[in-house]
N, C-alpha and C positions, 0 to 999 in steps of 0.2 A: 231537651236532653240536658241532664245534670252532669257536668264534668267534675269528677272527683279526682283526688290525688292519685288513687289507684289507676284511673283511666289514663292520666297523664304519664305515669310511669310505664304503663303498658305501651302507649304510643311511642315513648322514647326508646323503649326496648326494641320495638318493631323497626324503628328508623335505624337504630344501631345495627341490627341484624341485616337490614337491607343494604346499608353502606358497607358492611363487611363482606357481602357476597362476592364483589368483584375480586377481592384479594384471593379468594379460594378458586375463582373461576378464571383467573388470569391465564392468558395463553402462554404456552411454554416458550422459552427462549429459542429463537431461530438464528442459527449461524450459517452463513454461506462460506464454504471453504474451498479454495482452489489449490489443488496439489500439483506439484511439478510434473509427476508422472509415476511410473512404476519401473524405473530403470535399474533398481538394485534391491537387494535383500533389505537394506537399511530403509529405503523408501516404503517398501511393503509393510515393514514393521511400524513405521511412522503413521501410515494411513490406518492400520489396524488399531493402533493406540488411540487415535483421534476418534474414530468411529465408535470404539468400545466405551471411551470416556463419555461421549455424548449420549449414548444409549443409557448408560448407568445413571446419568444426571437428568434424564428425561428431556434432553435438549433435542430440538429438531435440527438435523444437520443436512444442509443442501450441499452435496459434494460434486466437485467438477475436476476431472483429470485433464491437465493441460497438455499431456503428451510431449513435454519438454519444449513447448512453443509459447513464447511470450504473448503472441496475439491471441492465443486461446485463453490465457489467463485474463487479459484485458477484457475480452468478450464475456468471460464468466463473471468478473467483478461488476461489469455494467448490468449483467442479468440480475445479480444479487441486489444491486441498487434499485432496479425496476421492480423487484419483488418485495422491496421494503423489509429486508431482513434486519434483525436487531444488531448484529455484529458481522463484519467481514473479516475473515482470516485467510492468509495465503502464504505459501512458501515460494517466493519469487524465483523464476527461472534464471534471471540475470539481475544485476544490481540497478541498472539505469533504465530510464524510459517509463517511469511510473507517475510522474508529476500530474499529468492531465487526469488520468482515471482516479487517482487518489484524491484529487481536488473535487472531483465529481462526487465521490463518497462523502467527503467532508461537507460539501454543500447540501447533501441530502441528510446530514446529521447522523451518519452511520459510522461508528468508530471502527477503525481498522487495526488488527493485531497481526504482526509479522511472526511467522514461525520458522525456525531452522535457518533461514537466510535473511540477510539485511538488504535494504535498498539505499540508494544515494539520492536524496532529494534536498532541494534548497530550503524547504519548510518542514522541520521535524514534527510539527503538529499534525502532519498529514496521517500519522499513525500514532496510536496511544502506547504501544508496547512492542518490544521485540523479544521473543522467547527463543533461546537457542544456545548453541555452543560458542566458545571463543575459538574460531577457526585459526586465527594467527597462532594462538597458544598451542593448538593441536600440531601445527607445522613445527613449532619450536620443540615440542616434545619428541617428535619424530627425529628432528635434527640432534637433539641432546642424546637420544639413544644411540645414534650413529657415531657421535663423538666418543661416547663411552666405549662402544664396541671397538672402534678403531684403536683407542688407547690401550685396551686390554689385549689387542692382537698386534702390538708392536708399532702402531702408528704408521702403517703403510699408506702410500698414496692410493686413493680409491676413485675410480671413475663411476659417476652416477648417471643413470637415465631416469627421467621423470615422466610419469604418466599424469598429466593434468586433468582436472575435472572439466566440465562444460565451460567453454570460453565465455568470460564475462560473469560467471556465477561467483557469488561471494566466497563459498568454500574453496573454489579453485584459486582465486586471487589470493586469499588469506593464507591458505595452506602452503602455497608456493612462497609467499613473503616470509612467513615464520620459519620455514625450513632453511631458506637461503640466508636469513639473518643469523641463524645459529651456526651453520656450517662454515660461514665466512671466517669464523675464529680459527679454522684449520685450513691453510692454503693447499694442503695435500688432498682435500676433498673437492672434487670438481664435477659439476653437472655438465656432461658432454652432449646430451640430447634431451630435449623437453618438448612434449607434444600432447595435445588433448586426446583423451580416450573417452570423453563424453560421459564419464561415470558408469559406463556399461561394460559388462564382461566381454561381449563380442568385440567391441572397439578396443578394449585393453589388450586383447589377444592379437588383434590385427596390427596395432601400433608397435607392440613388443616384437612381433615378427619382423617388422621393418627395422627396428633398432638392432636386432640381432644380425640381420643381413648387412647392415651398414657398419656396425661396430664389432660384431662377433665376440670373441673372447676378451675384448678390450673392456667389456662391461663388468664391473665388480658389484655394483649395487643398483637395485631398482627401488625407487620411491614412488609409490602410487597414492594418489589423493583419495582413493577409497578401496575397500576390500574387493569389490566386484571386479574392478580393473586389475587388481593384483592377481586374483584367481584366474582371470583370463590370460594374463601374462605368464603365470606359472605353467599353464598348458603349453604356451608357445616355447617357453624355456625347455620344457621336457621334450617337446617335439624336435627341438634343435640338438638334442643329445646331451644337454647339460642338466645339472642337478640344482633346482631352485632351493634356496636356503643354505646351500653350500658353495657351489660354483658362483652363484649370484645371490647376494644377500637381498632379501625381500622385506621391505618396510611398507606398511599401509595404514590406513585410517578408517575407522568405523567401529570395529569390534563386533561384527556379526558372527553367528555360529559358524558360517562357512570358513571364516578366517581362523577360528579356533581349531576347526577340523584340519585345516591346512597346516597350522602350527604343530598340532599333535602328530601329523604325518611327517614333520620335519621339512616342509616345503615353504614355510613362511616364518620369518624370524621374530617379528613384533607387529602388533596392531595397537594403534592409539585410539582409545574409545571416543566415540561420538554417539551419545545416547539418543535414540529416536523416539523414546517413549514420552513424548511431549503432550499427549492427549489430556491427562488430568490437569496439568498446569494451564493449558490453553483454555479448557472449559471453565476452570475456576476464575481465571483472569477475565474471561468474557462476562461471567456472572457478576464479578466485582465492578467491571466497567459500567454495565447496564444499571447496577444498583447505586451508581454514583460514588463508589469507593475509590480512593486513590490507588493506583497500581504503579509499580516500578517501570520506568521507561525501558530498562534493560534487565532481563531475567536470564542469568547464566546457569547452565546445567552442570552439575558435578560429574566429573569423569576421571578415568584413570588410564594407565599404560600397561599393556599386557604382553610381556615377552614370551617366547615359545616355551620356556621352562615351566610356566605356570598354566599352560593351555589345558593339559589333561585334567588338572584339578578344577579349573574354572569352568570348563565346557558345560558340565551338568547344570551350572547356575545361570547360564545365559538365557535370557527371555526373548531374544531376537536373533 
């Protein structure tokens, strides 16, 4: 057989095509995601955003609902490790208790991305990035609004009851810290009762009923760590024969449609935004990590504060 230059070129082209095939046939990115649960409107919107972004990007998403139980998330993460997913992402139920399972993921060379909530670990390399809000700042924004409100209304002493989120959860810890930090500037503002409402509407109502029974008309302000608890508490306030938004000032965090509807009805005074639409950022970050691109250790979401007077105008623009 006579090998000509044309033959060599043909062989080279065939080899080039053959080596290029895997690039086109590469399997889609697979992400294992463990969600806290479905305890609120915010969480439902967060889940929908992640699923939608994965679908649009052609990413295979293995989704697990932890039903607000840390042990369920640990089990899900270990399952993702066993399935050899490309990236593990999760929104942790609580801050602590993750060292062992995250080290297992690192040993398996599977990068971990945190969404919405942070973890406390001795080795920061156990996760590559944390995408979410600044919860301390959200608490501060709620506190600043109350300081301004009190100043505009004569600087009266105000007794505050606080509905905390899930015990040990980053947003509950941080929103309490930020709020307390700011209102400390005014000794007339006092938190007289503080208890967890577990971020749920039903528990928010239950705890507010207990507050009202013990404190009655002594309560001037309700500060809820999320809108769902605030909406449950509003129902309890009404059932007690009081007017939410007037007899008791209601401050909450999240910025879901339900909160805007409550503000429009005059039952809630302000909501501090916490954007749940993290899906596109999560998927892009996961793709960048797998591609070997550098990603920020902390990605903070842009958010605002919405008082009742803007609710009617803003409500049609809400996507969650």
